[in-house]
N, C-alpha and C positions, 0 to 999 in steps of 0.2 A: 183679553184672554182670561177665562176663568179658570179656576183650580182643575176642573175635570179635562179641560183642553190641554193645559200644561202637563198634567199627569200622562195623558195620551202621547204627548210629544217626547216626554221623558222615557216612556216605555219603549217608544220607537228607537230612540237613541240608545237605550240599554240593550235592545235586541241587536242593533248594528254593532255595538261594541263587542257583544258575546260572539257574534259570527266572526268578527275580526280577530278576536283572541283564539278562536278554534282554528282559523286559517293560518295564524302564526305558528300555533302548535304543530299543525300538519306540516307546515314547511320545515319546521325544526326536525321533525321525525325523519324526514327525508334527507336531511343535511348530515354534516359530520359531527355536530355538537348534540349529545344526548341530554344536556341539562335544560332545564326550563328557561326559555328566552326572557331577557329583561323586558323586552317590548311587550310580551304577553302579560308580564306581571304588572306593568304600568296600565295596559288597557283593562285588565281585570279590576285594578284599584279604581279606576275611573268609573268602570260599571258599577262597582259597589257603592260609590259615592252617589251615583244617579239613583240607585235602588233606595238609599237612604233618604234622599230628597223626596222620592216618590212616597215613601212611608210617612214622612213628616207632613207632606201636603194632604195625605189621606187623613191623618190623625187630626189636622186642623179642620177638615170638613166635619168630623164627628163632634168636635168642640164647638163649631158654630151653630 
């Protein structure tokens, strides 16, 4: 698997995580707890880590 294929995979995972975080937020809006759910915080943190990995992989392509 080359960098571009890996980047595409990571972008797909990032999108899935984003959709899941939105789903968790929607569920919380319809519930009794108005605070930001811990699960959404963790999902968003994971998505950000994936985005950083994508950025790093893209920057290594430029360096090559």
